[in-house]
C-alpha positions in Angstrom: 52.7 103.7 87.9 56.4 101.9 86.2 58.4 105.9 86.2 56.7 106.8 89.5 58.1 103.5 91.3 61.7 103.7 89.2 61.6 107.5 91.3 60.9 106.3 94.5 63.8 103.4 94.2 66.2 105.8 92.9 65.6 108.0 95.7 65.7 105.2 98.5 69.1 104.0 96.9 70.0 107.5 96.7 69.4 108.0 100.8 70.8 104.8 101.7 74.0 105.5 99.6 74.4 109.3 101.5 74.2 107.3 104.8 76.7 104.7 103.9 78.9 108.1 103.1 78.0 109.7 105.9 79.0 106.2 108.1 82.0 105.6 106.8 84.1 107.9 108.1 82.9 107.6 111.4 83.8 103.9 111.3 86.9 104.8 110.0 87.7 107.0 112.4 86.7 104.4 115.6 89.0 101.9 113.9 91.4 104.2 113.5 91.4 105.4 117.4 91.3 101.6 118.9 94.6 101.0 117.3 97.6 101.8 119.3 101.3 101.6 119.3 102.5 100.5 122.7 105.9 99.1 123.6 106.0 95.6 124.2 108.0 93.6 122.7 106.1 92.1 119.8 104.7 88.5 120.0 107.3 85.1 119.9 110.1 87.5 119.5 113.5 87.4 121.9 115.9 90.9 123.4 119.0 90.7 121.9 121.7 93.4 123.3 125.0 93.2 121.5 127.8 94.3 123.2 131.9 94.1 122.0 135.1 93.3 123.7 138.8 93.4 121.7 141.8 92.0 122.9 145.0 93.2 121.2 147.1 96.3 122.0 149.0 97.1 118.2 146.3 99.8 117.7 145.8 103.0 119.5 142.5 102.7 118.0 139.9 100.9 115.8 137.1 102.5 114.1 134.1 100.7 113.2 131.2 102.3 111.5 128.4 99.6 112.3 125.3 100.1 110.5 122.8 96.2 111.7 122.9 93.2 112.9 121.2 90.3 111.1 119.9 87.1 112.7 118.6 83.8 111.2 116.8 81.7 113.4 114.8 78.6 113.0 111.5 81.0 112.9 112.6 83.4 110.7 114.9 86.3 110.1 115.2 89.9 112.1 117.4 93.2 112.1 118.7 95.2 114.7 119.8 98.8 113.4 122.7 100.0 115.6 123.9 103.1 113.0 127.3 103.9 115.1 130.6 104.5 114.2 132.4 103.4 117.2 136.2 103.0 118.8 136.1 99.3 119.9 138.8 99.6 122.1 137.3 102.1 124.1 133.5 100.2 124.5 133.2 99.3 128.2 132.5 95.3 128.4 129.3 95.8 129.9 128.0 98.5 127.0 125.4 97.5 124.9 126.1 98.8 121.3 122.9 97.8 119.8 119.6 96.0 120.6 116.3 95.2 119.3 113.9 92.3 119.5 114.6 89.4 116.3 112.5 86.4 115.7 113.1 83.5 118.6 114.5 79.9 117.8 117.6 78.2 117.2 120.0 81.0 116.1 121.3 79.5 113.2 123.3 82.9 111.4 124.3 86.3 112.5 125.8 88.6 110.3 127.4 92.3 111.4 126.8 94.9 108.8 129.6 97.7 108.8 129.9 100.6 106.2 131.9 100.4 103.2 134.0 103.6 104.5 134.4 105.5 107.9 136.1 102.0 109.3 140.1 102.9 110.1 142.8 102.1 112.7 145.5 104.3 114.2 148.5 103.1 114.8 151.9 105.0 115.6 149.8 108.1 115.9 148.9 108.1 112.0 145.6 106.7 110.7 144.6 104.3 107.8 141.3 103.2 106.2 140.3 99.6 106.7 138.6 97.7 103.3 135.5 96.0 104.0 134.6 92.1 103.2 132.7 91.2 100.5 129.0 92.9 100.7 130.3 94.7 104.3 128.8 91.4 106.3 131.1 90.0 109.0 130.0 86.4 109.5 129.6 86.2 113.6 130.4 82.4 114.6 128.6 81.3 117.9 129.9 77.8 119.1 127.1 75.5 119.6 123.2 75.2 119.0 122.0 78.6 121.1 118.1 79.3 121.6 116.4 82.4 121.7 113.5 82.2 124.2 110.4 84.5 123.1 110.0 86.8 125.8 113.4 87.0 127.2 116.3 88.8 127.0 120.2 87.7 125.7 123.1 89.3 125.2 125.7 88.6 122.2 129.0 89.5 123.1 131.2 89.9 120.1 134.7 88.9 121.1 137.0 90.5 118.7 140.8 89.4 119.1 141.9 92.4 116.6 145.5 90.5 115.7 143.0 88.3 113.7 140.0 90.5 112.7 142.3 93.4 111.1 144.9 91.9 108.4 147.6 93.4 106.7 147.8 93.2 103.0 151.2 92.8 100.8 150.5 96.1 99.7 150.1 97.9 103.1 146.5 98.6 103.2 144.2 96.9 106.2 141.0 95.1 105.7 138.9 93.1 107.7 138.3 89.5 108.1 135.2 88.5 107.6 134.8 86.3 110.8 134.5 86.8 114.3 133.6 85.0 117.5 130.4 85.5 119.4 129.4 84.5 122.9 125.5 84.0 123.6 124.5 84.4 127.1 
């Protein structure tokens, strides 16, 4: 009798296991189909558009290979991918060079990451490479306490004074100053 009881228990367990194995892919399919990605901003994030304007006429062209913009606010850090090589002298004032969602809160730090290569100036018809600051990051100084409000759009204007931004070394090389001014609207 015990042998028969064990056989029935084994068969019952086997049927339950096959039912679970049959229903598991179906449950997984339902779960995957119920998830979808939409284009709405992540909760509690602000949209940041980055623009640039430059002053100075000592160069014919200033090419920067901008990779990303990194932010730190009172609620966390974020980054916006840019991946653009552009002549900042040709950028129109209202042109957006990068944009994306970053954490909301009081803006504490903003850094611009540039490629270590591909940056150059053109002066008197000749091209010269521009060296990058240590770590390829340029600090963006934003005066005052600025607040990024959740689910709202903000514009950050990078105000680049070329006479301060690009420095010529004693050896005749050009390097980027690791600091520029930004104005947050």
